[in-house]
N, C-alpha and C positions, 0 to 999 in steps of 0.2 A: 445472461446476466444482467438487472437494470447496473445501470452507471461503471462498469465493470470499458469500457471503449475509455475511460478517460485513467485506465491504468494501462502504460508501455514498456517495453523490456529493449533495453537497446546498449550492445555490449555496451557500446562508445561513450554511457550518457552510464556515470556509475559501476560499473561493472558487474552492466547485467542485471540491475537490480531492480526489481518491480516501483516504478513511479511513477509521479502524475502529470500527466500530460506532456510527458515525456523534458519536466523540469525537472532538477538536483536536487529535488526531494522524495526521498524515497516513503513509502507502505510503512515499513518499518521503524521510520522518523515519526510519523504520524500519530503510529497508533503503539511507541514507547512514549509520546508526548502525554495521550490520552492514558495510561494507564500511571503516568506517572500525574495522574492528578488535575492536569491541565482539562480546562473546558475546549469544546471545539469553539467558541466566541474569544478563546484566551487567540488559543493556535492560528485565528483568523487575524489578530490584529499581529500577533507577533512578525510571521509572514501577508503580507496584504497581496499577495498575488494566486495564493488558493481560496478558490470560493471555496462553498460551503456543502457542493458536491460530489466535492475529490476529499473529503473528509470523512463523504455517507461511501463513495468510491473505494478508499481505504479500508473503510471494515466489510466491504465484502466482499471483497477482494480477502484478507486478512480469515473469514469468516468460510469463505469458498477454499484457503488452503487450507486448514487444520482439520476438516471433514478428508484429505487425503490420506493415502496413507501407500506404505510398500510396500513390494509383495517378495520376498528374498524371491532367486530362481535355485531352482535347485541341480547343482552341480553334480554333473554325472560323472 
């Protein structure tokens, strides 16, 4: 998946939540900011260490995760 290599999972950073490039910026934070109405440009102004590709990666990752579903296991 394109840009998904920017998403890292490390149990020692933000409790293992998906983050951007090992930074303490979670995918959920970026998605929440976008959902609250902030533009990508405003987010990049607020967090100068982020790059436009990071926002795209967060959206790509969130879309991919939203397509997953859990299948309950049958208990014997």
